[in-house]
GURO-129667 format. One line per 10 residues: for each residue x, y, z of C-alpha. Coordinates in pm, 1 decimal, padded with zeros to 6 digits. Example, Ala and Ser with C-alpha at 12.3 -4.5 7.8 and 13.67 -1.06 7.14 Angstrom:
01230.0:-00450.0:00780.0 | 01367.0:-00106.0:00714.0
This chain:
-11177.6:-02291.2:19340.5 | -11364.4:-02243.9:19013.5 | -11567.6:-01963.1:19169.0 | -11254.7:-01747.9:19197.2 | -11211.3:-01761.0:18818.6 | -11565.8:-01776.9:18683.2 | -11792.3:-01566.3:18907.4 | -12114.3:-01436.3:18750.6 | -12068.9:-01107.4:18937.4 | -11810.8:-00936.9:19158.6
-11800.3:-00655.3:19411.7 | -11488.5:-00441.1:19458.1 | -11470.6:-00300.0:19811.7 | -11253.8:00008.9:19859.6 | -11346.2:00212.4:19550.4 | -11370.5:00589.3:19526.8 | -11353.2:00845.2:19242.7 | -11031.9:00993.9:19394.6 | -10743.8:01010.3:19150.0 | -10511.4:00818.5:19384.9
-10760.9:00541.6:19460.9 | -10637.3:00195.0:19366.4 | -10968.5:00013.0:19393.8 | -11105.6:00184.1:19085.2 | -10818.5:00032.2:18881.6 | -10960.1:-00312.9:18952.7 | -11292.9:-00202.0:18803.1 | -11106.2:-00044.8:18508.7 | -10909.8:-00363.2:18433.1 | -11222.0:-00579.8:18435.1
-11395.2:-00338.8:18197.0 | -11087.3:-00309.3:17976.7 | -11044.4:-00684.2:17932.9 | -11413.6:-00744.4:17873.9 | -11530.0:-00918.1:18189.5 | -11889.5:-01009.7:18106.3 | -12029.4:-01038.3:18456.8 | -12178.7:-00760.4:18668.9 | -11922.5:-00534.0:18839.2 | -12033.6:-00367.6:19163.2
-11833.5:-00113.6:19364.0 | -11839.7:-00025.7:19733.6 | -11671.2:00271.9:19901.0 | -11744.7:00484.7:20206.7 | -11765.1:00806.7:20006.2 | -12004.9:00672.0:19743.5 | -12015.1:00852.5:19407.9 | -11978.1:00731.3:19050.1 | -11692.4:00557.0:18868.6 | -11684.0:00470.7:18496.6
-12052.0:00556.1:18477.8 | -12143.1:00316.9:18758.9 | -12271.4:00383.6:19108.8 | -12041.9:00328.7:19407.0 | -12244.6:00183.8:19695.6 | -12159.3:00306.2:20044.2 | -12206.3:-00034.5:20204.4 | -12251.7:-00400.0:20115.7 | -12591.9:-00374.4:20284.5 | -12704.0:-00136.8:20008.2
-12665.0:-00416.6:19751.1 | -12970.0:-00641.0:19757.1 | -12870.6:-00902.8:19497.8 | -12653.1:-01210.7:19571.4 | -12276.8:-01166.4:19517.1 | -12041.1:-01448.3:19416.3 | -11698.6:-01290.3:19470.5 | -11571.9:-00993.2:19671.6 | -11238.9:-00813.8:19616.9 | -11118.1:-00609.9:19912.6
-10859.3:-00330.8:19899.5 | -10892.3:-00135.4:20224.7 | -10660.8:-00083.2:20526.3 | -10566.7:-00409.6:20699.5 | -10739.1:-00316.6:21027.4 | -11074.8:-00298.5:20846.8 | -11055.6:-00640.0:20682.1 | -11190.6:-00864.7:20964.5 | -11503.8:-00646.2:20989.7 | -11554.6:-00644.5:20612.0
-11507.0:-01021.1:20599.7 | -11778.2:-01052.6:20864.2 | -12010.7:-00841.0:20646.6 | -11930.1:-01067.7:20349.9 | -12013.5:-01373.2:20558.3 | -12343.9:-01227.1:20675.7 | -12432.0:-01147.5:20314.6 | -12355.2:-01502.9:20204.6 | -12042.4:-01425.5:20001.8 | -11828.0:-01739.7:20009.5
-11527.8:-01628.2:19803.7 | -11308.2:-01326.8:19874.8 | -10980.6:-01192.6:19736.2 | -10790.5:-00970.6:19983.5 | -10531.5:-00752.0:19813.0 | -10445.9:-00528.2:20109.6 | -10104.5:-00542.7:20276.0 | -10018.7:-00489.3:20641.3 | -10052.3:-00841.0:20779.3 | -09781.5:-01078.0:20905.8
-09526.0:-00911.8:20677.8 | -09579.5:-00591.1:20878.8 | -09523.9:-00727.5:21230.6 | -09712.4:-00870.9:21527.3 | -10019.4:-00649.0:21497.9 | -10057.7:-00746.9:21132.7 | -10022.1:-01111.5:21231.1 | -10304.3:-01073.6:21483.0 | -10526.1:-00915.9:21215.8 | -10453.3:-01212.8:20990.2
-10556.1:-01456.9:21263.1 | -10886.1:-01268.6:21310.9 | -10947.9:-01295.7:20935.1 | -10893.6:-01670.1:20952.2 | -11135.9:-01699.6:21245.1 | -11407.4:-01503.3:21062.9 | -11355.7:-01704.8:20743.0 | -11387.7:-02032.1:20932.1 | -11705.8:-01916.1:21107.0 | -11881.6:-01820.2:20782.6
-11730.9:-02083.4:20551.2 | -11543.8:-01825.1:20343.5 | -11245.5:-01917.2:20123.9 | -11015.1:-01623.1:20057.1 | -10702.7:-01561.2:19850.1 | -10434.2:-01337.6:20000.6 | -10385.6:-01105.5:20171.1 | -10092.0:-00899.2:20042.1 | -10132.7:-00987.3:19675.1 | -10259.3:-00841.5:19349.6
-10547.6:-01076.7:19291.8 | -10663.1:-01303.2:19011.9 | -10663.2:-01284.4:18632.0 | -10864.5:-01508.6:18400.8 | -10799.4:-01422.1:18037.9 | -11078.6:-01655.3:17924.1 | -11349.1:-01425.3:18062.3 | -11165.4:-01095.0:18116.1 | -11161.3:-01107.7:18496.5 | -10859.6:-00891.6:18590.6
-10808.1:-00784.2:18954.0 | -10465.5:-00611.5:18981.1 | -10492.3:-00269.3:19145.9 | -10298.3:-00089.3:18872.9 | -10387.3:-00060.0:18501.3 | -10273.0:-00363.6:18303.3 | -10119.6:-00327.5:17958.3 | -10328.7:-00434.0:17661.8 | -10061.0:-00674.0:17537.1 | -10158.6:-00931.1:17802.0
-10316.6:-01202.2:17588.6 | -10484.5:-01540.2:17620.4 | -10246.1:-01834.5:17613.7 | -10179.9:-02182.5:17756.9 | -09984.2:-02089.6:18071.9 | -10137.8:-02044.8:18416.6 | -09927.4:-01882.7:18689.5 | -09937.0:-01917.8:19068.0 | -09706.9:-01663.0:19230.8 | -09637.0:-01599.4:19596.7
-09493.6:-01261.5:19496.8 | -09711.7:-01026.5:19296.1 | -09406.5:-00854.4:19150.1 | -09248.9:-01178.2:19028.6 | -09584.4:-01289.8:18891.4 | -09619.3:-00968.5:18692.9 | -09268.1:-01013.3:18555.4 | -09368.4:-01355.5:18428.6 | -09682.4:-01211.0:18271.5 | -09465.0:-00949.2:18098.1
-09218.9:-01211.5:17971.3 | -09496.9:-01434.7:17841.3 | -09653.1:-01135.1:17668.4 | -09318.1:-01042.8:17515.0 | -09273.9:-01399.7:17388.3 | -09630.2:-01390.8:17252.9 | -09717.8:-01701.1:17451.6 | -09982.9:-01542.3:17672.9 | -10147.8:-01654.2:17995.3 | -10463.7:-01839.0:18080.3
-10500.3:-01776.9:18451.5 | -10295.3:-01596.8:18714.9 | -10314.2:-01589.1:19095.1 | -10107.4:-01372.0:19325.8 | -10127.8:-01584.2:19640.8 | -09969.1:-01337.6:19883.0 | -09953.6:-01460.1:20242.3 | -10162.7:-01773.7:20171.1 | -10360.9:-01745.0:20494.9 | -10651.4:-01948.0:20357.1
-10629.2:-02060.2:19993.9 | -10280.2:-02190.2:19917.0 | -10080.5:-02331.3:19626.7 | -10211.8:-02682.9:19686.4 | -10575.4:-02576.8:19654.4 | -10503.0:-02385.3:19334.4 | -10271.4:-02645.5:19181.8 | -10536.7:-02912.8:19224.9 | -10780.5:-02691.0:19034.5 | -10541.4:-02597.4:18752.8
-10450.4:-02961.5:18687.9 | -10819.2:-03017.4:18604.5 | -10876.5:-02682.5:18429.2 | -10929.0:-02728.9:18053.9 | -10778.0:-02396.7:17950.1 | -10453.0:-02452.7:18142.5 | -10191.9:-02652.1:17949.0 | -09875.2:-02546.4:18134.4 | -09846.7:-02451.0:18504.1 | -09577.2:-02211.2:18626.4
-09539.1:-02164.8:19002.4 | -09323.7:-01916.1:19193.8 | -09284.0:-02003.1:19562.7 | -09077.2:-01870.6:19849.8 | -09207.7:-02142.7:20081.2 | -09439.2:-02444.0:20068.5 | -09755.0:-02449.5:20278.3 | -09752.6:-02829.9:20296.1 | -09474.4:-02982.6:20089.9 | -09596.9:-03340.9:20118.6
-09946.5:-03247.8:20000.6 | -09792.3:-03052.0:19713.0 | -09602.3:-03362.0:19599.2 | -09910.7:-03580.3:19626.2 | -10102.5:-03340.8:19399.3 | -09821.5:-03262.0:19154.5 | -09717.6:-03624.9:19109.0 | -10058.6:-03704.6:18956.9 | -10047.6:-03421.9:18700.7 | -10056.7:-03488.6:18327.8
-09961.2:-03125.2:18264.8 | -09605.4:-02992.0:18296.1 | -09549.6:-02805.7:18623.9 | -09255.1:-02565.8:18639.7 | -09157.8:-02459.2:18991.9 | -08939.3:-02154.8:19057.3 | -08853.8:-02202.6:19424.4 | -08650.9:-01918.3:19574.7 | -08537.8:-01872.7:19936.7 | -08303.3:-02163.9:19865.6
-08034.5:-02132.8:20129.7 | -08218.0:-02083.5:20456.8 | -07995.2:-02217.0:20735.1 | -08170.1:-02476.2:20948.6 | -08204.7:-02398.9:21318.3 | -08240.4:-02764.2:21413.2 | -07945.2:-02929.5:21582.5 | -07821.3:-03217.4:21368.7 | -07803.8:-03529.8:21585.0 | -07724.6:-03765.4:21298.8
-07535.7:-03790.3:20970.9 | -07868.5:-03767.4:20790.1 | -07956.0:-03432.4:20944.7 | -07601.6:-03302.1:20899.2 | -07612.8:-03386.6:20528.1 | -07948.6:-03220.7:20465.2 | -08010.9:-02873.1:20335.4 | -08333.0:-02699.4:20249.9 | -08256.0:-02690.4:19880.5 | -08113.8:-03039.9:19837.3
-08439.2:-03184.8:19968.6 | -08652.1:-02945.2:19762.0 | -08459.3:-03039.8:19446.9 | -08508.2:-03412.5:19503.2 | -08871.0:-03376.2:19610.0 | -08967.8:-03180.9:19298.0 | -08789.3:-03432.5:19077.6 | -08971.5:-03714.5:19255.5 | -09306.0:-03544.6:19185.2 | -09217.4:-03498.4:18818.2
-09202.8:-03117.8:18841.8 | -08948.5:-02915.6:18645.0 | -08731.4:-02711.7:18882.1 | -08619.1:-02371.4:18754.6 | -08376.6:-02146.8:18937.9 | -08391.4:-01836.1:18716.8 | -08660.7:-01650.2:18527.4 | -08465.9:-01704.4:18202.7 | -08477.9:-02080.3:18260.5 | -08850.6:-02060.4:18325.2
-08911.3:-01882.6:17995.4 | -08696.2:-02122.3:17791.1 | -08862.2:-02425.7:17946.0 | -09209.2:-02278.9:17901.8 | -09133.5:-02216.4:17535.0 | -09032.1:-02579.9:17492.5 | -09372.6:-02692.0:17622.7 | -09555.3:-02487.0:17358.8 | -09396.8:-02721.9:17101.8 | -09488.9:-03088.2:17051.4
-09307.7:-03305.6:17307.8 | -08964.6:-03444.7:17221.8 | -09044.1:-03815.2:17260.0 | -08699.6:-03956.0:17175.3 | -08336.5:-03850.0:17204.2 | -08239.4:-03846.1:16834.7 | -08183.1:-03495.8:16702.3 | -08096.4:-03337.3:16371.2 | -07896.5:-03015.3:16399.0 | -07910.2:-02769.4:16109.8
-07728.8:-02437.0:16133.1 | -07626.9:-02156.5:15904.9 | -07314.3:-02110.8:16115.5 | -07056.4:-02386.1:16152.8 | -06951.5:-02255.8:16492.2 | -07307.1:-02264.6:16624.8 | -07341.0:-02617.5:16484.8 | -07038.2:-02724.2:16690.5 | -07180.1:-02555.4:17002.2 | -07510.3:-02734.5:16942.5
-07330.3:-03068.1:16901.9 | -07151.3:-03011.7:17234.4 | -07486.2:-02939.0:17399.6 | -07629.6:-03256.7:17244.0 | -07352.1:-03461.8:17399.5 | -07391.3:-03286.9:17735.4 | -07762.2:-03369.2:17756.4 | -07725.8:-03723.3:17625.1 | -07885.1:-03673.9:17281.9 | -07768.3:-03867.7:16976.8
-07703.7:-03732.1:16627.5 | -07807.7:-03999.2:16375.5 | -07631.8:-04000.3:16038.7 | -07819.7:-03858.1:15739.8 | -07877.3:-04084.1:15436.7 | -07642.6:-04048.5:15140.3 | -07922.2:-03954.2:14893.5 | -08035.8:-03669.3:15117.3 | -07681.7:-03532.7:15156.8 | -07625.3:-03551.4:14779.8
-07931.8:-03335.0:14721.1 | -07808.7:-03082.5:14979.7 | -07464.4:-03082.7:14820.0 | -07615.7:-02997.5:14481.8 | -07735.9:-02667.6:14629.0 | -07415.0:-02548.8:14797.5 | -07169.1:-02328.6:14612.9 | -06806.6:-02373.6:14719.5 | -06826.5:-02742.2:14828.0 | -06579.0:-02680.0:15109.2
-06795.3:-02798.0:15399.5 | -06832.7:-03164.8:15487.3 | -07201.7:-03244.6:15509.7 | -07307.9:-03449.7:15811.9 | -07514.5:-03419.4:16131.5 | -07480.3:-03138.4:16250.4 | -07550.6:-02992.9:15906.8 | -07356.5:-02672.0:15836.5 | -07542.7:-02468.3:15572.6 | -07314.8:-02165.9:15573.7
-07255.1:-02215.8:15201.4 | -07623.3:-02247.4:15106.4 | -07828.9:-01934.9:15033.9 | -08152.6:-02079.1:14898.1 | -08380.2:-02031.0:15199.6 | -08666.6:-02216.1:15034.0 | -08439.3:-02518.9:15026.0 | -08397.1:-02478.6:15403.2 | -08769.7:-02557.8:15426.9 | -08715.3:-02872.6:15222.2
-08432.0:-02981.3:15454.8 | -08637.4:-02931.4:15770.3 | -08935.8:-03114.4:15624.7 | -08726.7:-03408.8:15506.6 | -08573.2:-03441.0:15851.1 | -08909.1:-03421.9:16029.2 | -09036.4:-03699.9:15803.1 | -08762.6:-03935.8:15916.3 | -08848.2:-04204.8:16174.0 | -08496.4:-04187.9:16320.9
-08526.8:-03813.0:16395.2 | -08731.9:-03704.2:16698.6 | -08667.9:-03330.1:16673.4 | -08473.7:-03065.7:16483.6 | -08253.7:-02787.9:16615.6 | -08246.3:-02511.0:16353.7 | -08013.7:-02212.8:16366.9 | -08057.2:-01916.0:16135.5 | -07920.0:-01564.6:16107.8 | -07977.5:-01261.5:15883.6
-07982.2:-00883.4:15877.1 | -08329.9:-00727.9:15864.6 | -08193.5:-00449.0:15643.4 | -08049.7:-00702.1:15398.3 | -08199.8:-00885.1:15101.3 | -08287.5:-01200.4:15298.6 | -08535.6:-01044.6:15539.0 | -08859.4:-01145.8:15367.4 | -08733.6:-01495.2:15280.4 | -08617.3:-01544.9:15639.7
-08952.1:-01437.3:15778.6 | -09122.6:-01678.1:15540.0 | -08886.2:-01954.9:15650.8 | -08983.1:-01904.3:16016.8 | -09353.4:-01915.4:15928.7 | -09311.5:-02230.3:15718.9 | -09116.7:-02404.9:15995.8 | -09404.1:-02331.8:16235.7 | -09642.1:-02496.2:15987.7 | -09414.7:-02799.8:15953.7
-09408.4:-02842.3:16332.4 | -09788.0:-02860.4:16333.0 | -09795.7:-03088.6:16028.0 | -09556.8:-03352.2:16163.9 | -09618.3:-03305.6:16540.7 | -09245.4:-03297.6:16602.3 | -09061.8:-03007.9:16767.0 | -08821.1:-02768.3:16599.4 | -08616.9:-02559.0:16840.9 | -08537.9:-02245.1:16642.9
-08263.2:-02002.3:16742.4 | -08223.9:-01687.7:16532.2 | -07941.0:-01434.6:16534.4 | -08061.1:-01094.8:16422.1 | -08149.3:-00753.1:16566.5 | -08378.0:-00734.9:16871.3 | -08649.6:-00547.2:16680.2 | -08655.5:-00823.7:16421.1 | -08676.9:-01090.6:16692.9 | -08976.6:-00902.5:16833.2
-09134.3:-00902.1:16485.9 | -09087.2:-01278.8:16455.2 | -09241.9:-01337.4:16795.5 | -09544.2:-01123.9:16706.0 | -09599.3:-01278.0:16364.4 | -09511.2:-01647.0:16394.2 | -09645.6:-01943.0:16589.8 | -09312.4:-02089.3:16696.2 | -09096.1:-01989.8:16996.1 | -08763.9:-01821.6:16920.6
-08459.6:-01913.7:17132.4 | -08162.2:-01683.1:17183.9 | -07881.5:-01939.8:17152.3 | -07824.6:-02308.7:17069.1 | -07750.7:-02392.6:17434.4 | -08086.1:-02244.7:17543.6 | -08268.8:-02437.2:17273.9 | -08094.1:-02762.9:17362.3 | -08161.7:-02720.1:17733.8 | -08528.6:-02662.4:17655.7
-08528.5:-02976.1:17439.6 | -08379.6:-03171.6:17729.3 | -08660.9:-03052.6:17957.5 | -08922.1:-03147.9:17699.3 | -08765.7:-03492.6:17659.8 | -08758.0:-03551.2:18036.0 | -09124.3:-03458.9:18059.0 | -09218.7:-03682.8:17764.1 | -09053.7:-03978.7:17942.4 | -09218.2:-03900.2:18276.0
-09458.9:-04148.9:18424.7 | -09730.2:-04049.1:18667.9 | -09588.8:-04164.3:18999.5 | -09822.8:-04104.1:19295.3 | -09662.7:-04127.5:19639.1 | -09793.8:-04450.1:19789.8 | -09675.7:-04650.5:20087.8 | -09558.5:-04991.2:19960.4 | -09673.8:-05305.5:20137.5 | -09394.7:-05485.5:20323.0
-09367.5:-05787.3:20549.2 | -09293.8:-05698.5:20914.5 | -09152.3:-05966.5:21144.2 | -09299.4:-05852.4:21475.2 | -09473.1:-05515.3:21474.5 | -09583.7:-05546.0:21836.9 | -09223.4:-05600.7:21949.3 | -09104.5:-05303.8:21741.0 | -09369.6:-05082.5:21900.0 | -09275.0:-05202.9:22247.8
-08903.9:-05127.2:22196.9 | -08977.0:-04782.5:22059.1 | -09215.6:-04700.7:22341.4 | -08944.9:-04785.6:22595.7 | -08712.0:-04534.5:22431.8 | -08951.7:-04239.2:22427.8 | -08864.9:-04112.6:22774.9 | -08492.6:-04114.7:22690.9 | -08543.3:-03962.2:22346.7 | -08332.1:-04229.0:22177.1
-08265.3:-04598.4:22143.4 | -07938.0:-04749.2:22255.5 | -07742.1:-04932.3:21986.1 | -07862.2:-05280.9:22085.1 | -08220.7:-05149.7:22117.1 | -08193.6:-04999.2:21768.5 | -08074.5:-05331.1:21625.5 | -08352.7:-05522.6:21803.3 | -08610.3:-05271.9:21678.9 | -08487.7:-05300.0:21318.8
-08489.2:-05680.1:21335.5 | -08847.2:-05677.3:21465.8 | -08947.5:-05445.6:21179.2 | -08798.1:-05682.3:20922.3 | -08452.7:-05542.7:20841.5 | -08161.0:-05782.3:20797.8 | -07893.1:-05697.2:21053.5 | -07541.7:-05831.4:21090.1 | -07528.9:-06089.6:21367.2 | -07428.0:-05934.6:21700.8
-07395.0:-05998.2:22071.7 | -07329.1:-05780.4:22377.6 | -07050.4:-05827.9:22631.3 | -07042.3:-05674.7:22979.8 | -06697.1:-05813.1:23074.6 | -06366.7:-05910.5:22920.1 | -06455.5:-06277.8:22966.3 | -06786.1:-06227.0:22781.6 | -06603.5:-06051.3:22500.9 | -06354.1:-06333.1:22448.9
-06632.5:-06592.7:22462.5 | -06835.7:-06408.6:22195.5 | -06527.5:-06365.0:21975.2 | -06460.6:-06739.1:21989.1 | -06824.5:-06816.9:21903.3 | -06794.5:-06615.6:21581.5 | -06472.4:-06793.2:21486.8 | -06332.1:-06497.5:21293.7 | -06210.3:-06138.5:21335.4 | -06457.2:-05907.8:21508.4
-06529.3:-05541.6:21563.2 | -06628.5:-05399.9:21902.4 | -06821.7:-05080.4:21975.6 | -06976.1:-04908.3:22276.3 | -07350.5:-04949.6:22320.1 | -07393.6:-04572.2:22339.8 | -07652.8:-04368.9:22145.5 | -07486.4:-04026.5:22165.5 | -07167.4:-04103.9:21973.3 | -07243.9:-04048.0:21602.7
-06874.9:-04044.0:21498.8 | -06766.2:-04355.2:21688.8 | -06443.7:-04400.0:21492.6 | -06324.6:-04045.0:21569.9 | -06401.0:-04100.3:21939.1 | -06218.4:-04432.9:21944.6 | -06545.8:-04607.3:22032.9 | -06507.0:-04862.9:21751.3 | -06232.1:-05124.1:21743.2 | -06187.4:-05310.5:21415.3
-06028.8:-05636.6:21294.6 | -05965.5:-05795.5:21632.1 | -05825.7:-06146.8:21568.8 | -05682.3:-06263.6:21903.1 | -05803.6:-06286.7:22259.9 | -05534.0:-06038.3:22362.3 | -05665.0:-05782.9:22109.0 | -06022.8:-05838.9:22226.0 | -05929.3:-05788.0:22593.3 | -05728.4:-05472.9:22515.6
-06015.4:-05333.4:22306.3 | -06259.5:-05393.1:22591.5 | -06029.1:-05208.9:22835.5 | -05989.4:-04917.7:22594.1 | -06365.7:-04888.8:22549.4 | -06405.4:-04903.6:22926.6 | -06166.0:-04612.7:22958.9 | -06348.7:-04409.5:22692.3 | -06682.1:-04472.9:22862.3 | -06544.9:-04355.8:23198.0
-06734.3:-04622.1:23389.8 | -06687.2:-04988.4:23477.4 | -07041.9:-05089.2:23390.0 | -07034.3:-05087.4:23013.1 | -07195.0:-05284.6:22735.7 | -06994.9:-05358.7:22422.5 | -07150.8:-05479.3:22099.2 | -06944.0:-05737.8:21913.9 | -06994.0:-05832.7:21548.5 | -06796.7:-06041.8:21299.3
-06598.9:-05848.0:21037.3 | -06746.4:-05883.5:20686.8 | -06647.8:-05745.8:20348.5 | -06880.9:-05552.7:20121.6 | -06953.5:-05196.7:20016.4 | -07045.2:-04952.3:20291.5 | -07363.4:-04752.2:20236.3 | -07566.6:-04508.5:20442.6 | -07945.7:-04502.5:20459.2 | -08114.5:-04245.5:20678.2
-08438.3:-04068.6:20751.5 | -08543.3:-03741.2:20912.4 | -08849.0:-03522.5:20961.5 | -08832.0:-03225.2:20730.7 | -09032.5:-02918.6:20834.1 | -09176.2:-02886.0:20481.4 | -09201.6:-03234.0:20332.4 | -09232.6:-03453.3:20641.4 | -09036.5:-03780.4:20640.1 | -08747.8:-03779.0:20390.9
-08501.7:-04058.5:20316.8 | -08129.1:-04030.7:20238.7 | -07905.1:-04271.4:20047.7 | -07532.6:-04261.3:19973.7 | -07199.6:-04432.2:20006.0 | -07136.5:-04486.5:20378.0 | -06843.5:-04497.5:20613.6 | -06648.8:-04236.1:20801.5 | -06617.1:-03993.3:20507.3 | -06986.7:-03963.3:20424.3
-07018.5:-03604.0:20551.9 | -06708.2:-03498.8:20358.3 | -06787.4:-03665.6:20024.7 | -07161.2:-03577.8:20048.2 | -07251.3:-03802.6:19755.4 | -07612.5:-03857.9:19856.6 | -07964.7:-03852.0:19717.9 | -08299.4:-03777.2:19884.2 | -08661.1:-03882.8:19844.6 | -08982.0:-03797.3:20026.7
-09142.4:-04098.3:20194.9 | -09320.7:-04311.6:20100.1 | -09194.0:-04434.5:19763.3 | -09194.0:-04749.4:19553.5 | -08921.7:-04975.6:19412.6 | -08886.8:-04775.9:19091.9 | -08814.4:-04460.1:19290.9 | -08571.2:-04649.9:19515.2 | -08377.8:-04764.7:19206.4 | -08366.5:-04408.0:19069.6
-08245.4:-04289.1:19409.6 | -07955.4:-04535.5:19399.0 | -07865.1:-04448.0:19039.5 | -07863.0:-04076.2:19118.4 | -07543.0:-04077.7:19326.3 | -07205.3:-04053.3:19154.6 | -07092.2:-04372.0:19329.3 | -07360.4:-04574.3:19148.3 | -07093.6:-04704.6:18908.5 | -06914.9:-04870.5:19203.1
-07226.2:-05072.6:19287.0 | -07249.3:-05193.1:18927.2 | -06909.4:-05357.4:18972.6 | -06576.7:-05211.2:18853.9 | -06235.6:-05357.3:18767.0 | -06349.5:-05716.4:18764.5 | -06569.5:-05694.8:19074.3 | -06909.6:-05861.9:19060.3 | -07211.5:-05630.1:19071.0 | -07354.7:-05570.9:19417.1
-07701.3:-05668.0:19536.7 | -07883.5:-05350.2:19437.6 | -08223.3:-05514.5:19482.1 | -08141.5:-05573.4:19850.8 | -08049.0:-05203.6:19884.4 | -08382.6:-05112.5:19727.3 | -08549.9:-05326.4:19993.5 | -08367.2:-05135.9:20269.5 | -08472.3:-04801.0:20121.4 | -08836.2:-04903.0:20078.2
-08850.2:-05044.6:20432.3 | -08692.1:-04729.6:20580.4 | -08943.1:-04519.9:20386.1 | -09232.7:-04719.8:20529.0 | -09082.9:-04718.6:20880.2 | -09077.6:-04336.7:20884.8 | -09447.3:-04336.0:20792.8 | -09544.5:-04600.4:21049.3 | -09355.4:-04437.3:21338.8 | -09398.3:-04057.3:21328.8
-09220.1:-04029.1:21664.8 | -08887.4:-04120.9:21499.9 | -08719.1:-03787.8:21438.5 | -08392.8:-03911.6:21283.5 | -08253.8:-04250.8:21187.5 | -07907.5:-04345.9:21063.2 | -07829.6:-04687.6:20923.3 | -07454.2:-04647.9:20877.0 | -07294.0:-04854.2:20762.7 | -07519.8:-05080.4:20563.8
-07299.2:-05348.2:20407.3 | -07418.7:-05459.9:20064.6 | -07279.1:-05788.3:19938.6 | -07222.3:-05908.3:19582.4 | -07535.1:-05997.8:19384.8 | -07790.4:-06207.9:19577.5 | -07578.5:-06176.7:19891.1 | -07814.3:-05928.6:20058.1 | -07759.2:-05606.9:20252.5 | -07703.8:-05597.5:20629.1
-07744.0:-05321.8:20886.1 | -07420.4:-05303.1:21087.1 | -07483.1:-04992.8:21296.9 | -07790.3:-04782.3:21369.0 | -07883.3:-04463.0:21548.3 | -08245.8:-04369.8:21622.0 | -08356.2:-04037.0:21771.6 | -08711.2:-04019.1:21908.4 | -08908.3:-03695.3:21932.6
């Protein structure tokens, strides 16, 4: 990938001196931003552009070429790619539109491009994009003139949409943050986000990665790459509410949505999910500051109201506000005038007008070991007497941030022109409101706590893998496992199941009930009934032979045939959970966890993870649902065996990796017992592709 950003020379194909020609703008941008390599131009008409010759054909250029940029009609691209291959050019950027986004003919052209690229070993970016920018060497490929205010900075951008990518470049320029590298990926027919992300994670100039995606090329590969990153990765994923076309055969599939899985997957990989461009800018600004390593904040504001708003935001995001020492508060009090404001954290400085003393306050707070970061609010009128002192304050705060390597989130209330001045002339990001600053702090703190967490399949003990494989193979022709087959399969794989037996007659049923010596439940051994209770296919709390016989007759009637099999299990107490798995089109095998029972699809209190994952991720998955407090034990109840639930989740995760033919699996309910009592599979549903 490095060759796309650091070529020693480039050729732009599709250049002419015509006023309306877009190819010449690529040459102009590279010259304007000081690209130091050789720039060659090719166009059918020939001529001269910016004092340089336009060659009529690639064949007229006799020197080796490292990178070609093509901006010609789509129908011409396969032939030009072939010429590039014959000339030994291994990297190409295709900016032309008219491919799959334009219909079937465009799709066929795209396929021909892929075939040519494979034949000649070409890697290409695009088509249907605006190319690559590398501010470190001045390489700038967009086909329209770029503004001069695009500057070098720490952020590299991967954008599926050229327009969205340019908006981000504009915002980063406006914030005076700047960009390092930019790629408009377009249709991603060859080079995709995974190829580029892998490169940017290793790229020295890139400190922050911002990605805009409408769809993942390979979601599982993306997570594998992103989860190993030591650089913050912000992902703006749009196209959030695409309705699945797949028929949901299980609770797991019914509870899934494109975005719920994306949200969990990105969190699992340690990425920062953003849903708006404003969020992306606030979060990016937070990463230009030193990381917020703890959750103890000092809030200092010139406005009491903004201090209260900031304190609310602190509470919302789980930050603490440590008390300030008495000596420090006495010194602050000596500088205020009316002595009508109670000094505490948050610190309301509405009665203090010595802005140099503001610097002292910020520095004293940054020195403190019990303060991890400072939220500073300031306001002034640029036409008033405090303008110069306020500007000096902002500059000094930026210096203090560097001196103490602790972040200060600064929000300033003044006129927009003055905000622009501060952005241009200071080295600290400016936030628009205390809530924005606090949300950015929260993101920084989450990232600082993050641990690199590669997706690895955990090792587990399997009882009888050969038996599990045999049972699953027998179910392939049917496309499912019957209930008793599912239970046998799970037992062979190492899951703990609730003891069960199968009756084919009333006499069998009574005999099995007596063997258990307690109340039982009875259910049809049918795979196609996912809501057994609604269908009357489950009979609970049967304590007498008469109840058992009646239940068997009722199930016989529901089945509509005399030859039925009924599973019988003892009734146990515990908390009902659901664990499930399904094949997601983007991320592959994904695992669901939540409170189980008949209301699971109504309550929808569930969490997701991409398989495989380890015990730490399983614990986070459990703690993510709102019902987590129930498992900890409430109102005198003992805590439940969360470790056993972790085991079920890890084993289900591994099962979905080991058996790719399993399309959907529901373990519902899973009964978890009080601590050290274990967790038992009571019912299961397995759909085979």
